[in-house]
C-alpha positions as CSV (number, residue, x, y, z in Angstrom):
1,M,70.6,-10.9,-88.6
2,S,69.7,-8.9,-91.3
3,E,71.7,-5.4,-91.5
4,E,69.8,-2.3,-90.4
5,L,70.2,0.4,-93.2
6,K,69.8,4.1,-92.1
7,T,69.3,7.3,-94.3
8,I,71.7,9.9,-93.2
9,K,68.8,11.9,-92.0
10,E,67.9,8.9,-89.5
11,L,71.8,8.4,-88.5
12,A,71.9,12.2,-88.2
13,D,68.7,12.3,-85.7
14,E,70.2,9.7,-83.9
15,L,73.6,11.3,-83.4
16,G,71.8,14.7,-82.3
17,I,73.5,16.4,-85.4
18,S,71.8,18.0,-88.3
19,K,71.6,16.4,-91.9
20,K,73.4,18.9,-93.5
21,Y,76.1,18.9,-91.0
22,L,76.6,15.1,-91.5
23,Q,76.6,15.0,-95.2
24,N,79.4,17.6,-95.4
25,K,81.3,15.6,-92.9
26,I,80.9,12.3,-95.1
27,S,81.8,14.0,-98.4
28,Y,84.8,15.7,-96.4
29,E,85.8,12.2,-95.6
30,K,85.1,10.6,-98.9
31,K,87.3,13.0,-101.0
32,K,90.1,13.2,-97.9
33,Q,90.0,9.0,-97.8
34,N,88.7,8.7,-101.6
35,L,86.2,6.4,-100.3
36,S,82.4,5.3,-101.6
37,I,80.2,5.5,-99.0
38,G,76.6,4.7,-99.1
39,N,74.1,3.3,-101.6
40,W,71.2,4.4,-103.3
41,K,67.7,3.0,-102.6
42,K,64.4,3.3,-103.5
43,I,62.2,4.0,-100.2
44,S,58.5,5.3,-100.7
45,G,59.2,5.6,-104.1
46,K,62.3,7.9,-104.0
47,N,65.5,7.1,-104.3
48,T,67.7,7.7,-101.3
49,I,71.3,7.1,-99.9
50,V,71.2,4.5,-97.2
51,L,74.1,3.5,-95.1
52,S,75.2,0.1,-93.9
53,D,76.0,-0.8,-90.3
54,K,79.9,-0.8,-91.5
55,E,79.5,2.8,-92.9
56,Q,77.6,3.8,-90.0
57,T,80.4,2.7,-87.3
58,L,83.2,4.2,-89.6
59,I,81.0,7.6,-89.8
60,K,80.5,7.7,-85.9
61,S,84.2,6.8,-85.6
62,W,85.0,10.3,-87.5
63,L,82.7,12.0,-85.6
64,N,84.1,10.6,-82.2
65,S,87.6,11.2,-83.5
66,L,86.5,14.9,-84.5
67,E,84.9,15.2,-81.2
68,D,88.2,14.5,-79.5
69,K,90.1,16.6,-81.4
70,Q,87.7,19.3,-80.8
71,E,88.0,18.4,-77.1
72,D,91.3,18.3,-77.3
73,K,91.3,21.9,-79.1
74,A,89.0,23.3,-76.8
75,D,91.6,22.1,-73.6
76,S,94.4,23.4,-75.8
77,L,92.5,26.6,-76.3
78,E,91.3,26.9,-73.0
79,D,95.0,26.5,-72.0
80,K,95.9,28.9,-74.1
81,Q,93.4,31.4,-73.1
82,E,94.3,30.7,-69.3
83,D,97.9,31.1,-70.2
84,K,96.8,34.7,-72.1
85,A,94.8,35.3,-69.2
86,D,97.3,34.8,-66.7
87,G,100.2,36.7,-68.9
88,L,97.5,39.5,-69.7
89,E,97.0,39.6,-65.8
90,D,100.4,39.6,-65.2
91,K,100.9,42.5,-67.6
92,Q,97.9,44.3,-66.2
93,E,99.3,44.0,-62.6
94,D,102.9,45.2,-64.2
95,K,100.9,48.0,-65.8
96,A,98.9,49.0,-62.9
97,D,101.8,48.9,-60.5
98,G,103.5,51.1,-62.9
99,L,100.6,53.2,-63.3
100,E,100.5,53.4,-59.6
101,D,104.1,54.3,-59.0
102,K,103.8,56.9,-62.2
103,Q,100.3,58.1,-60.4
104,E,102.1,58.6,-57.1
105,D,105.2,60.3,-58.8
106,K,102.9,62.4,-60.7
107,A,100.7,63.1,-57.3
108,D,103.9,64.0,-55.3
109,S,105.0,66.0,-58.4
110,L,101.6,67.9,-58.4
111,E,102.1,68.3,-54.8
112,D,105.0,69.9,-54.9
113,K,104.0,72.4,-57.8
114,Q,100.9,73.2,-55.6
115,E,102.9,73.8,-52.6
116,D,105.3,76.0,-54.5
117,K,102.5,77.8,-56.1
118,A,100.5,78.4,-53.1
119,D,104.0,79.7,-51.8
120,S,104.3,81.8,-54.3
121,L,100.6,83.0,-54.1
122,E,101.0,83.7,-50.7
123,D,104.3,85.8,-51.3
124,K,102.2,87.9,-54.2
125,Q,99.4,88.3,-51.9
126,E,101.7,89.7,-49.2
127,D,103.5,91.8,-51.7
128,K,100.3,93.0,-53.1
129,A,98.7,93.7,-49.4
130,D,101.9,95.2,-48.2
131,G,101.6,97.7,-51.6
132,L,97.9,98.3,-50.7
133,E,98.5,99.3,-47.3
134,D,101.3,101.5,-48.5
135,K,98.9,103.2,-50.9
136,Q,96.0,103.3,-48.4
137,E,98.4,105.3,-45.7
138,D,99.5,107.6,-48.8
139,K,95.6,107.9,-50.0
140,E,95.1,108.5,-46.0
141,K,97.9,111.3,-45.7
142,S,96.9,113.0,-48.9
143,Y,93.1,113.3,-47.5
144,L,94.2,114.5,-44.3
145,K,96.6,117.0,-45.9
146,E,93.5,118.2,-48.4
147,R,91.3,118.4,-45.1
148,I,93.9,120.2,-43.3
149,S,94.4,122.8,-46.4
150,V,90.3,123.0,-46.5
151,L,90.7,123.6,-42.8
152,E,92.9,126.5,-43.3
153,K,91.1,128.0,-46.2
154,F,88.0,127.8,-44.2
155,L,89.7,129.3,-41.1
156,D,91.3,132.4,-43.5
157,K,87.9,133.0,-44.6
158,E,86.3,132.8,-41.3
159,Q,89.0,135.1,-40.0
160,T,88.2,137.4,-42.8
161,S,84.5,137.0,-42.0
162,N,84.8,137.7,-38.6
163,S,86.9,140.9,-39.5
164,E,84.0,142.2,-41.6
165,L,81.6,140.9,-39.0
166,K,83.4,143.2,-36.5
167,K,83.5,146.2,-38.9
168,I,79.8,145.9,-39.6
169,I,79.1,145.4,-36.0
170,Q,81.4,148.5,-35.2
171,Q,79.1,150.7,-38.0
172,T,76.0,149.3,-36.6
173,Q,77.2,150.5,-33.2
174,N,78.2,153.9,-34.4
175,L,75.2,154.2,-36.2
176,L,73.1,153.2,-33.1
177,D,75.0,155.8,-30.9
178,Q,74.3,158.3,-33.7
179,Q,70.8,157.8,-33.4
180,Q,70.9,157.7,-29.8
181,R,72.4,161.2,-29.8
182,L,69.7,162.3,-32.6
183,A,66.9,161.0,-30.2
184,L,68.6,163.1,-27.5
185,Q,69.0,166.0,-29.5
186,D,65.3,165.8,-30.8
187,K,64.3,165.4,-27.3
188,K,66.2,168.3,-25.8
189,L,64.8,170.4,-28.9
190,L,61.0,169.1,-28.1
191,E,61.5,169.9,-24.6
192,E,62.8,173.3,-25.4
193,Y,59.8,173.6,-28.0
194,K,57.3,172.5,-25.3
195,A,58.8,175.3,-23.1
196,E,58.7,178.0,-25.7
197,N,55.4,176.9,-26.2
198,D,54.2,177.3,-23.0
199,S,55.5,180.7,-22.5
200,L,54.1,182.0,-25.5
201,K,50.7,180.5,-24.2
202,A,51.4,182.4,-21.1
203,L,52.0,185.7,-22.8
204,K,48.8,185.4,-25.1
205,I,46.4,184.6,-22.8
206,P,45.6,187.4,-20.0
207,S,44.4,186.3,-16.4
208,E,40.7,186.5,-15.1
209,D,41.8,189.4,-13.0
210,T,43.1,191.3,-15.6
211,K,39.9,190.9,-17.5
212,E,37.8,192.2,-14.3
213,E,39.8,195.1,-14.3
214,Q,39.5,196.2,-17.5
215,T,35.9,195.9,-17.1
216,D,35.6,198.0,-14.2
217,K,37.5,200.7,-15.8
218,Q,35.6,200.7,-19.1
219,S,32.2,201.1,-16.7
220,Q,33.7,203.9,-14.8
221,E,35.0,205.8,-17.9
222,V,31.4,205.3,-19.2
223,N,29.6,206.7,-16.3
224,N,32.3,209.6,-15.8
225,G,32.6,211.0,-19.0
226,S,29.5,210.1,-20.7
227,E,29.9,213.1,-23.2
228,Q,33.1,212.1,-24.4
229,P,33.1,209.7,-27.0
230,I,33.8,206.2,-26.0
231,E,36.9,204.5,-27.7
232,A,36.6,201.3,-28.5
233,P,38.6,199.0,-25.8
234,R,41.5,197.3,-28.2
235,K,41.7,193.2,-28.2
236,W,44.3,191.7,-26.0
237,Y,45.8,190.3,-29.1
238,Q,46.4,194.0,-30.4
239,F,49.0,194.4,-27.7
240,W,51.2,192.6,-29.7
241,K,50.9,194.1,-33.0
């Protein structure tokens, strides 16, 4: 049975790894174990390193050993990661518990502070309300005192005004009485004037009988003494000259 030779590329394809990775592994083991692996052979006109069946088996053992080591390393790493994760979880739990306790203590302390602050604020507000109430009372008292003072001044002024008004009314009444007295005097004088005027009229105007008597008398005088000069009759108003 002839030996089946394979190139590094063919063996890498068989194992499902890259040629570069396989070349690096072979170079590392050759230097580590001081081995001579691979022979040059001309294939398709090119010089190429080929591996014998024995060399292929050796390389596969290296890779299997490496895979086992990697698996062990992976398992160990996983265990370490699990342990680390468990330790981290425990630490996180402890830290969470400690943080929770701190938060509870902080919350209790904050609640106490808020209660104290609320009590202090309530006391301040009560004091402020009392002070404001006192100020409001003082302000109302001051306002009432001011209003009383204004009313007193107004009453004094009103009394003064009423006194002056009484004086004016009295003066007006006196003037009215004086006018009434003057009116009565005027009326009396007018009546006296009318009476005197009527008397004067009665004296100045002769009656009809007097006029007829004078006419008859004059006619007789004319008839009886035509030779005597006739004296012109005197006017009635001449009697008052």
